[in-house]
Steps between C-alpha positions, in 0.01 A plus 500: 500500500867572551636852498486628144786717378593654168839365393533671160330794331542645152333808354304424183309808380239747616429399859577133444762304691598136456531329839651174621403376845687271737262211424566521124183688401563753223283754331461857389305743714352823368499742792339791312171455688671463839680833535252655744601705800747778559810279516426362152461838325868513388462151348245634252802647320623201297863612519477485879297178493779326307747575779373238746741283691476152642561457870494173691125449454336733246537792261519857625591854406725765654204694641401202718219369280480123467252220445454206734631186330174321586305769313722464193472121519121519516493731197672230297313200640159666473579711191369808681671754276 
């Protein structure tokens, strides 16, 4: 598998984000069940969650929280959300 990167991301609602990957795969991930650990605590506030940004490979937040693009890809492919 080639390196997977997120090329576009759009907030939908709740903890859901529409993602487009560099291979053309698209889908909506619901990250509500994946906000475990100290770094993700601020993301439980939906106003903060909405303020993600897209870097050169994935989505992330100002506090340093991010999700590996492979993890996000697998959520869509395997419908693990």
